[in-house]
C-alpha positions in Angstrom: 42.9 -204.0 -94.5 43.1 -201.9 -97.8 42.8 -198.1 -97.5 39.5 -196.9 -98.8 40.8 -193.6 -99.7 43.5 -195.2 -102.1 40.9 -197.7 -103.6 38.4 -194.6 -104.3 41.2 -192.6 -105.7 41.9 -195.5 -108.2 38.2 -195.9 -108.9 37.9 -192.1 -109.6 40.8 -192.1 -111.8 39.4 -195.1 -114.1 35.8 -193.8 -114.4 34.7 -193.9 -117.9 36.8 -196.7 -118.9 35.7 -200.2 -119.9 35.5 -203.0 -117.3 34.1 -206.4 -117.6 32.2 -208.4 -114.8 33.1 -212.3 -114.3 30.6 -213.1 -116.9 32.1 -210.9 -119.5 29.6 -208.0 -119.5 31.2 -204.8 -120.5 30.4 -201.7 -118.4 31.5 -198.1 -117.6 30.8 -196.1 -114.6 30.7 -192.5 -113.5 31.7 -191.0 -110.2 29.7 -188.3 -108.4 31.1 -187.5 -105.0 31.1 -190.6 -102.8 29.1 -192.8 -105.3 29.3 -194.4 -108.5 26.9 -195.3 -111.2 27.4 -197.9 -114.0 25.9 -197.8 -117.4 24.1 -201.1 -116.8 22.0 -200.3 -113.8 20.1 -197.1 -112.4 21.1 -197.7 -108.7 24.1 -195.7 -107.3 26.7 -197.7 -105.5 27.9 -195.7 -102.5 31.5 -195.6 -101.3 30.5 -197.4 -98.0 29.7 -200.5 -100.2 33.2 -200.5 -101.3 34.5 -200.1 -97.6 32.1 -203.0 -96.8 33.5 -205.1 -99.7 37.0 -204.4 -98.5 36.2 -205.6 -95.0 35.0 -209.1 -96.6 38.0 -209.3 -98.8 39.3 -211.8 -100.3 36.2 -213.3 -101.6 35.8 -216.2 -104.1 33.6 -214.2 -106.6 30.8 -211.8 -106.8 28.3 -214.4 -105.3 30.0 -213.9 -101.9 29.0 -210.3 -101.9 25.5 -210.9 -103.5 23.3 -210.8 -100.2 25.5 -208.4 -98.4 26.1 -205.5 -100.8 24.5 -203.6 -103.6 26.1 -204.1 -107.1 28.2 -207.3 -106.3 29.3 -207.9 -109.7 30.5 -204.6 -110.3 32.2 -204.2 -107.0 33.7 -207.5 -107.7 34.8 -206.4 -111.2 36.5 -203.2 -109.8 38.2 -204.9 -106.8 39.5 -208.2 -108.0 42.7 -207.9 -110.2 43.3 -210.8 -112.8 46.7 -212.0 -113.0 47.5 -210.5 -116.5 46.9 -207.1 -115.6 49.9 -205.5 -113.9 49.7 -202.2 -111.8 46.7 -200.5 -110.5 45.3 -201.8 -107.4 46.9 -204.8 -105.9 43.7 -206.4 -104.6 43.3 -209.9 -105.7 40.5 -212.4 -105.8 40.5 -215.4 -103.7 42.8 -218.3 -105.0 41.5 -219.8 -108.4 39.3 -216.9 -109.5 39.8 -214.1 -112.1 37.9 -210.7 -111.7 38.0 -207.8 -114.1 39.9 -205.8 -111.7 40.9 -202.1 -111.6 42.8 -202.7 -114.7 40.4 -201.7 -117.5 39.5 -204.3 -120.1 41.6 -203.9 -123.2 38.9 -205.2 -125.5 36.3 -203.0 -126.8 
């Protein structure tokens, strides 16, 4: 099991940077206490949603989180690290999948 405090610290550290969903949609997010808000939605995603996602990890993609958590595309993008990004969080997607990960997108 991954430590939610470490995950949340990484999420807080990278707030405001550009990330991409699996489908390639760019997004940014802000952190306010124990919740985050992306610039593509009006719904806050609470830290408890990340805790729940970590409990399910690894997953094959955001669809595996779809009926369980709020903001599955964004949660997956933040937690699934693609092979071409070194460092940041060491979570990886299920075999054969690439996520946007906690390594921000280098493309603008």
